[in-house]
C-alpha positions as CSV (number, residue, x, y, z in Angstrom):
1,X,0.1,0.1,0.0
2,X,2.9,2.4,0.7
3,X,4.3,1.8,-2.8
4,X,0.9,2.7,-4.3
5,X,0.8,6.1,-2.4
6,X,4.4,6.9,-3.4
7,X,3.8,6.3,-7.1
8,X,0.4,8.1,-7.2
9,X,1.0,11.3,-5.2
10,X,-0.5,13.6,-7.7
11,X,-3.7,11.3,-7.9
12,X,-4.0,11.3,-4.1
13,X,-3.4,15.1,-4.0
14,X,-5.9,16.1,-6.6
15,X,-8.4,13.8,-4.9
16,X,-8.1,15.4,-1.7
17,X,-8.4,18.9,-3.2
18,X,-11.5,17.8,-5.1
19,X,-13.1,16.4,-1.9
20,X,-12.2,19.6,0.2
21,X,-13.7,21.9,-2.4
22,X,-16.8,19.8,-3.0
23,X,-17.5,19.5,0.8
24,X,-16.9,23.2,1.4
25,X,-18.6,24.8,-1.7
26,X,-20.7,22.0,-3.1
27,X,-20.9,20.3,-6.4
28,X,-22.9,23.1,-7.9
29,X,-19.9,25.4,-7.4
30,X,-17.5,22.7,-8.9
31,X,-19.7,22.2,-12.0
32,X,-20.0,26.0,-12.5
33,X,-16.1,26.5,-12.1
34,X,-15.4,23.8,-14.7
35,X,-18.1,25.2,-17.0
36,X,-16.4,28.8,-16.7
37,X,-12.9,27.2,-17.4
38,X,-14.4,25.6,-20.6
39,X,-15.9,28.8,-21.7
40,X,-12.5,30.4,-21.3
41,X,-10.7,27.7,-23.2
42,X,-13.1,28.4,-26.1
43,X,-13.8,32.1,-26.0
44,X,-10.2,33.3,-25.5
45,X,-9.1,32.1,-29.0
46,X,-12.1,33.5,-30.6
47,X,-11.3,36.8,-29.0
48,X,-7.7,36.8,-30.2
49,X,-8.9,36.0,-33.8
50,X,-11.3,38.9,-33.6
51,X,-8.5,41.2,-32.5
52,X,-6.2,40.0,-35.2
53,X,-9.0,40.5,-37.8
54,X,-9.7,44.1,-36.8
55,X,-5.9,44.7,-36.6
56,X,-5.2,43.4,-40.1
57,X,-8.2,45.4,-41.6
58,X,-7.0,48.7,-40.0
59,X,-3.4,48.0,-41.3
60,X,-4.9,47.3,-44.8
61,X,-6.6,50.5,-44.9
62,X,-3.3,52.5,-44.4
63,X,-1.6,50.8,-47.4
64,X,-1.4,53.1,-50.3
65,X,-0.4,51.7,-53.8
66,X,1.1,54.1,-56.5
67,X,-0.8,54.0,-59.9
68,X,2.2,55.3,-61.8
69,X,5.1,53.0,-60.6
70,X,3.0,50.2,-58.5
71,X,5.0,50.7,-55.4
72,X,3.5,50.1,-51.9
73,X,3.6,52.7,-49.1
74,X,2.6,52.5,-45.5
75,X,3.8,55.9,-44.5
76,X,1.7,58.8,-43.7
77,X,3.3,60.9,-46.3
78,X,1.3,61.8,-49.5
79,X,4.0,61.3,-51.9
80,X,5.2,58.1,-53.5
81,X,8.7,57.0,-52.3
82,X,9.9,55.7,-55.7
83,X,8.6,58.1,-58.3
84,X,7.5,61.2,-56.2
85,X,3.9,61.5,-57.4
86,X,1.2,62.5,-55.0
87,X,-1.3,59.8,-53.7
88,X,-4.1,62.5,-53.3
89,X,-4.0,63.4,-57.0
90,X,-4.2,59.8,-58.0
91,X,-7.2,59.4,-55.9
92,X,-9.0,62.3,-57.5
93,X,-8.2,60.9,-61.0
94,X,-9.7,57.5,-60.0
95,X,-12.9,59.2,-58.8
96,X,-13.3,61.0,-62.1
97,X,-13.6,57.6,-63.8
98,X,-16.2,56.6,-61.4
99,X,-18.4,59.8,-61.8
100,X,-18.2,59.5,-65.6
101,X,-18.5,55.8,-66.5
102,X,-19.7,56.4,-70.1
103,X,-16.2,57.7,-70.9
104,X,-14.6,54.5,-70.0
105,X,-16.9,52.1,-71.9
106,X,-15.8,50.4,-75.1
107,X,-18.2,49.9,-78.0
108,X,-18.0,46.3,-79.5
109,X,-19.4,45.4,-82.8
110,X,-20.1,41.7,-83.6
111,X,-18.8,40.3,-86.8
112,X,-19.7,37.0,-88.4
113,X,-16.9,34.7,-89.0
114,X,-17.2,32.3,-92.0
């Protein structure tokens, strides 16, 4: 019996802790405590994923791409690092195309192939 107790110290310790908690606070407390631990195990990863999602989206909104040279800039500066063109003027040119979609359409004529 002595060898059994020496080899299973952890089992004996956790059993005594379980019995003390269950007699002092009751089984309802123990079940709610285990339920809260399970909720934390599932909810903390979801919270971390949401924080990463919002962080990546805010980072994406700060990225500017130059339409003349194609370089990518994350800085708050309004000029391109490579070619020196301004990002604000590029945005205004892009908005003109959206306001006048008829100027950017292409007329296509069908021809019969023999």
